[in-house]
C-alpha positions, 0 to 999 in steps of 0.5 A, spaced: 202 161 280 198 164 275 201 170 271 198 176 273 197 178 266 193 172 265 189 174 271 188 181 269 186 179 262 181 173 263 178 175 270 179 182 272 179 188 270 178 183 263 173 179 260 170 176 266 169 182 270 167 186 264 161 181 263 159 180 270 159 187 271 155 188 265 150 183 267 149 185 274 148 192 271 142 190 267 139 187 273 140 193 277 138 198 272 131 194 272 130 193 279 132 200 281 128 204 276 122 199 278 123 201 285 123 209 283 117 208 279 114 204 284 114 197 280 116 190 282 122 189 276 124 182 275 122 177 280 121 170 277 128 168 274 131 165 280 129 166 288 134 172 289 129 178 286 130 175 279 138 176 279 138 171 273 133 175 269 139 178 264 142 171 263 135 168 261 134 174 256 141 173 253 140 165 253 133 167 249 137 171 244 142 166 243 137 161 241 133 166 237 133 166 229 138 171 226 135 175 220 139 178 215 136 184 211 136 182 204 139 189 202 144 190 208 151 190 206 152 183 209 159 182 211 159 189 215 152 187 218 154 181 221 162 183 223 161 190 226 157 188 232 163 183 234 168 188 232 164 193 236 165 189 242 172 188 241 174 195 240 171 197 247 174 191 250 181 193 248 180 199 252 180 195 258 187 193 257 190 200 259 186 201 265 189 198 271 185 195 277 190 195 282 197 197 283 199 190 280 193 188 276 193 191 269 194 188 262 198 193 259 201 200 261 203 205 256 206 212 256 200 214 252 195 210 255 190 215 255 190 217 248 190 210 246 183 209 250 180 216 247 182 213 240 178 207 241 172 210 245 171 215 239 172 209 234 167 205 237 162 211 236 164 211 229 163 203 228 156 204 231 154 209 226 157 204 220 152 199 223 146 203 222 149 205 215 150 197 213 143 195 215 140 200 209 134 201 213 131 208 214 130 207 221 137 205 222 140 211 217 136 216 222 139 212 228 146 212 225 146 220 223 144 221 230 150 217 233 154 221 228 151 228 231 151 226 238 158 224 237 161 230 235 157 234 240 161 230 246 168 229 243 171 236 243 169 237 250 172 230 252 178 231 248 179 237 252 178 234 259 183 229 257 188 234 256 186 237 262 188 231 266 194 230 262 196 237 264 195 236 272 198 230 272 204 231 267 202 225 264 198 221 259 199 214 263 193 212 266 197 208 271 201 215 273 195 219 273 192 214 279 198 215 283 198 222 282 191 222 286 194 218 292 192 224 297 187 228 293 182 226 287 182 230 281 175 230 282 176 235 287 182 239 284 178 240 278 170 239 279 168 242 272 172 236 268 169 231 272 162 234 271 164 234 263 166 227 263 160 225 267 155 228 261 160 226 256 159 219 259 152 219 258 152 221 251 157 216 249 153 211 252 146 213 250 144 214 257 138 218 258 137 224 257 141 223 251 138 216 248 137 220 242 140 215 237 136 209 239 130 213 241 125 206 242 119 210 242 121 213 235 125 209 231 125 202 235 132 201 237 136 206 232 142 203 229 141 196 232 133 196 229 135 190 224 139 186 229 136 179 232 138 173 235 146 173 238 147 179 233 142 184 237 145 181 244 152 183 242 150 190 240 146 190 247 152 188 250 157 193 247 153 198 250 154 196 257 161 194 256 162 202 254 159 203 261 164 199 264 169 202 261 167 209 262 166 207 270 173 204 270 176 211 267 172 215 272 174 211 278 182 211 275 182 218 272 178 222 277 176 218 284 183 216 286 182 209 283 185 204 288 187 209 293 182 209 300 183 206 307 188 200 308 189 201 300 196 198 301 192 191 301 191 189 294 184 186 295 182 192 298 185 196 292 181 192 288 175 193 292 176 201 292 177 201 284 170 197 283 166 201 289 167 207 285 166 205 278 160 201 281 157 207 284 159 211 278 155 206 273 149 206 278 148 213 277 149 213 270 143 208 269 139 211 274 138 218 269 133 213 266 128 214 271 129 221 273 130 225 266 126 225 259 130 224 253 132 230 249 131 232 242 138 232 237 138 239 237 138 240 244 143 235 245 148 239 240 146 245 243 149 242 250 155 239 247 157 244 242 155 250 247 155 249 254 159 243 255 165 246 251 165 252 255 165 248 261 171 244 259 175 250 257 174 252 264 176 245 266 182 246 262 184 253 265 183 250 272 188 245 270 193 250 268 192 254 275 193 247 279 199 245 275 202 252 276 200 253 283 200 246 286 206 242 283 207 235 285 
């Protein structure tokens, strides 16, 4: 038999599921956004509503020429997109897909994942700096500012979850939600996490670092070929990680009807993560992009206050609803 750890690493929730999730999400984003905006979206690549369009785009980028700016810090410019993807993928190691399907388990897995997510944002800022271009500089500065605006609320929310569940182990946090998900116990924490997810992945209305109409593609403006493909892929891998975290930390993970069967455990985990991801990407069709000063006011002001309210609720839940 194939070892469970190997399946978890190579198939689900690891590399295979991550890349398939990212490709499908790109296609779904295009099709659903087009539907909302009364357009067709991808049609021509494959007979199934252009479902192979993301793969065609990826192949096109693979065979495109890689152009490295002369004044860039070449080692960082080339290696950082790879490092960015590795750091994001490492988060998956500590997120369980089912009660038996996970790569690693740690008593502080929540802290490890938080550290890796914040490190990924730092790498994006360095990517913009390494290109030594004024547009990428602007994107890098915006990435730093936007990161600062959501990091404090995100840390407070993670602390709230740990207080409610009395654990920093993501696996134990899922087990705590067997009867009721944390999203119902502490709704403000879930709202803050969702908004932080949008900020961390630069989804609308927080697509401030990239800002295609202003600075082309933010920190990634100078990238081409496979390096651009890796940078673009890293963004969707972050959506995958945040969606899995939402499923496990707030929506009960693998618990659902007939969740005693492991295939159904996998179904419930990914159904919740998939719905969460679709809502994230559909904000593109519903909201205009904010300015960086508006993002800072939301993150350091209203979002932080809401996160503190979530922390107070977590303490109350811990005192009056012990488990």
